[in-house]
N, C-alpha and C positions, 0 to 999 in steps of 0.2 A: 344138780347140775350150777348151783348157784355161785357153788362155794369152788367149784374151778374157772368161771371166767374172769375174775376180776387175775388170775394166775395167766390165761389164756390174752389177755389184755395187755400185760406185759410180756410176755414171749412175743404178743407183735409189732411191740414195740423194737425189741431186739431183733427181731425177724426181717424190719427193716434198715436197723445197722450191719446185717449183713447182708442183704440187699447192696446196699452201696459197698461195702468188700467184695464183692461177686464185680463191681463194675471194674477193678484193675483190674483182672485177667480179661476181660470182655475186652476194655483198651488196647489191653496189650495184644490180646488177639488181633483187632483192627488194625493195631501199627506193624505187626507182623505179616498180615494180609493170610494167616494161618487159616486151616480150613473147621477151627473151633470156633469161629465168633458166634455161628448160628445159636450153637446148644449152649454158651456163656449169654449170649442176648434174651434168649428166650430165659430161661432161668433166671437171669436179675430181671426182668420183666414180670415175668410171672409171679415173684418171690416180691417185690415192690407192690405190685397190685395189690396180691391177695394178704401180705402183712398190713396196708394199707387201709383197705376193706376192713380187715378184721378189727384193728385199732378203730376205726372209726364206730362199726359197730357195735364195740365191747366200752365205747369211752364214758358211758354213766356208770360201770361198775369199776372204775378206779377207786383207787383205795390202798390203803398202807397193806403190806402183807404180813401177815403172821410168820413164826417161826416154823410152823407146820407148810404150810404154805412153798417155803424156801427150799424143800426139801422133792415135793410138786415140781416146780420151777427147775432145778436143775435136771430133774429126768426127761423133761422135757426140750427143755432147752439144748441138750445132748443128742438127743432122741432127732430134733428138729433140724437144728442144724447139721448133723450129718448127714439126715435123707436131701436138702437143701445143695449140700456138697457133692452127692453123690451124683445129681440128676447131670452138672456138662459133662461127667466123666463117661455115663450110661450113653449121653446121648452123641459124647464123640468115638469113643471107641466101639471099634464095629465086632462086632458079636460076643462082647460083653453084656450078663446077667447086673438085671439093678442088684440082687444080695454082693453080687462082684464088687459094681460101685459103690453101694453102702459099706461094705469092707472096708473099700480103696479111703474110703470118706472118714471112716472112724479110726484109723490104723493112721490118719493123719491128723487127725484132733487129738489122740491120746496119746500121739507121740511115739507109738510101738514102733514104725518102720517098717513094718509088714506091705508085703505087695502083691496082690494077686496078677500084677501088668507085663505083661515077660516084653523084652526090646522094648528099654525106657527109653533108648535114644532117637528112636524112629516118631517120638510123640511130636506134636505139635510144642513147642515154648511156651505157650499161654498154657496148654493143658500141666505139662511139668511143672509149672510155676506156681498153678493153683493146686498142683501137689504139695509144693515145698511151702507156700504160704499156710498150708494146711497145718501143715506142722508146726510152724513159725506160731500160729496162731495159738497153737493147743501145748507148746511150750510155755507161751505170755502166760499163759490159763485160761480161758473163755470166763472162766468162774471170776479169779481178778479182773479181766476186762468187764464185766458186767458190774464187778463192784464199784471200780471205777466213773463207769459210766451212769449205770442205773441211778443214781442221785440227782443227775442234771436231767433223767427223763421223767423224777419225782418218784421215786421210788427206795425205798431203802435198799440199799446190799448187805446187811449184817444178815438179815435170813440167807440167803443165798453162801456168805461166806461158811455160815457153821452149817450149814448142810454139806458143805464139801470136808471143812476139815475133818479128821479123823480124830479117835479120843473121846473121854468123857468128858473134859473139863473146857464144854465150850463158851461157857459166861466170861473168858478171862480176855480182858480186852490186850491185844497186841498193842505194843508202844514201837513204832509209831504206829497211825491208823491205818489199818488195811490201803483205804482209799488213798491216803497219800501214797504208799510206795508203790501201789498201781499207775495212781498219775507218773509220778516221777520215773517212773520205766519206760512210759507211754512217749514222754518228754526227752530221756533219751535216744529212743528212736528216732522222733520225728525233728 
């Protein structure tokens, strides 16, 4: 169990970041006065509170991650982000099972484009924006984002990169560094 706690610590830091991303559709819902505001607000508050709590509880286990920790972190990252991203969809769309909401969120994060929601035109603007934002986040690459952000949080992103790239030669370095590429992509957008 003690081997997983440092990974959970890093995941909690990324959970705080993801809860900040949840604030975008929350504010959009507030300004559009659509009925999805409670779903987004509750999800953002619970995610922020639980991530901060876990972050503080696991603070003493903060350490540099080993390469094998990267694999575990990637799996936990994809699952946790998809679960959190599914909650507002589940709370807003009537008669939707959590499995369908999870499929919708994972579909967005993996940029497959598949959907189980019918009549997308009738969705609240903030929910539709959230679906598109999930596709955008997946397109940017959550792992590339994590590689750019993790060093600022005091965690090396190389383990994530090695866990995510395909192939046998994972020790070769990309030029320029992947974190520089990710930061330049974010600079172009903002």
